[in-house]
N, C-alpha and C positions, 0 to 999 in steps of 0.2 A: 843489690840495690834495695833500699828500704822504702816501702810505700808509706806515705804519710796520709792520714785521714784527718780532715779538719773536724773541729767540734760541731760545726754545722752539719756535716755529713753524718756524724754519729747520731746527733739528735734526730735528723730526718729518718735515718734507718730505724731508730727506736720507735718513732711515731708510726712509721709504716708497719713495723713488726707488730706493735700493739694493736693497730687497726685490723691487721690480718688475724691475730688471735681473737680479738673481740668478735670479728665476723664469724670465725669458726665456732666460738662459744655460742654465739647467737643462733647459728644454724643447728648446732647440736642441741641447744636448749629448746629450739622450736620442735625438733624431732621428738625429744622427750615429752614436750608439752603436748604434741599431737597424740602420742600414744596414751597419755594419761587422760586427756580430755576429749577424746574422740567419742562421739555419741551417734546413735542411729536417728536420722531425721526422715520425715515423710515428705517427699517432693511430689508435687502435681506437675504433670506434663501434658502435652497435647495428646488426645486419644489417638492410638495407633502409632505413637512415637516412643513407646516405653522401651523397646529393645534398642532403638537407635540411640536414645539418651543413655541407656545403660552402657552401651558399647563406648560412647564418647567418654563417659565417666571412668570406665575401666582403663581406657587409653591414658587418661589424665592421672591415673594412679589412685583413684578413689574406690574403696570397697563398696559394692552395691548388692542389692538383692531385688530381683523381680521374679515372683513366682510364675513359672511357665508350665505348660503341658505340651506334649508333642502331638500334633495332629497332621497326619499324612507327611511326616518327615519335616514339618515346620514347627518352630516354637511359637506358641500363642500365649500371651500374657493372661494370667488368671484374674488379675485386677486391672481394670481399665484406668488409664491415665495416672498411674501411681508407681513411683520408684522409691525404694528405701536406700539411703546412702549413709555411710559411716564416715564422719569427718569432724573436725573441730568446728565450733560455731563460726569462727572467723572464716575458715575455708568454705563452709557451706554458704555463707553470705557472699563471699567473693565469687563463687560459682554463679550465683543468681545475678549479682550486680554487674559483673563483667559481660554478661550475655554470651559467654563462651558456650554454656550449656543452658538451653531454655527451660528453666525450672522455676516453680513457685512453691513455697513451703506451706504446709498446714500449720496453723497457729493455734497454740493452746490458749483458749479463751480465759482461763483462770490466771495465767501468768503473763499473757500477752507477748509471749516469745515463741520461738520455734518449738513445735511439739517434739519432744524427745521420747523415743521408744526405749524402755529399759532393756539392757543387754539380755537378761534372762528371758524376758518375753520374746524377744526377737530370736534367740537361739532355739527356744522350744517351738516357736511357730515354724521356723525353717526346717527343723528336724521332722516335724509332723508332715509338712508338705513334701518332704523328700521321699516319702513312701509312695507306692504306686497309687494311681487313682482309684483302683478297686478297693484298696485297704484304707485309704485316707483321701483328704482333699479339702477344698473349701466348702463351707456350708453356711446357710443362713443362721441367724441368731437362734439358738435352741429355745424352745418354749419354756422348758424348765431344766435348770442345771442341777445335777445331783451333787453327791459328796465331793469334796476336794480330795484328790488322789495324787499319788506319785507313782510313776512307772519304776519298778525295781528290777526288771529283767528285760533282756532283748535289746534291739537297736535303739529304742527310745528311753533306755534307762536314764533316770534323773529328770525326765520331763514331768512337770507338774501341771495339772489341769483339773477339770471336772469330769466325772464319769456319767455316761448315759447308756441306757440299754435299749436296743432296737432289734426286734425279731430274734431275741435270744443271743444277740451279739453285743459285746461291750465295746464302747468307744471312749477314748480320752479326747476331750474337747479342750483346746487351748485358745485363748483370746489374745488379741493384740489391741491394747487400749480399749477393751470392751466394745469394739466396733467391728473387728474382723475376727472370724472364727474359723478354725480348722479342726478336723477330726481325724483320728487314726484308730483302726480296729486293733484291740489289744486283748489277749486272753485274760480272763478274770484272775487267774493265778499270778499274773505279772503286775498287778496293781495293788496298792495298799492305801488305806485312808490316812490322811494327815489332818491334824487339827489346824484351824485357821488362825 
């Protein structure tokens, strides 16, 4: 027996098929768009809620960074009321507007948009803070920064910052947006001066 399909059924099938493919392309396009345009943003949260917000963001599939130190087996944030997250601008705004995650963003006064942390600065900052607290960690803004240097050896290879010397020890200081500073002790032979 031969099945007959009317012209109307064929047209409906083509429209549905086209909508399915367009939806797939839109989803794939958004995924590629997310990878290309994802940036690091600085989110302000309620003091003491940094780790809870980080955990909610991670469950939502958002890459986050909260510098922590272990004290007595518990994680303690090194920066109060601050969470860094990597997302597209649209996703970041959706997180704040929907109220799913209670965040407010730091605004760049010059551009009047969300403050974006460059990827290289964030990578260097994270790598320096990953060292032990004896060898590195957060610090107040140094009084005088030395030469611009690049680490050429060891676990921090590729990190760029400024060198300072304190009590015969050399430290590489990296800054995040010229307001947050971290230092790591590095042997003098592992750093080389770079031109600015």
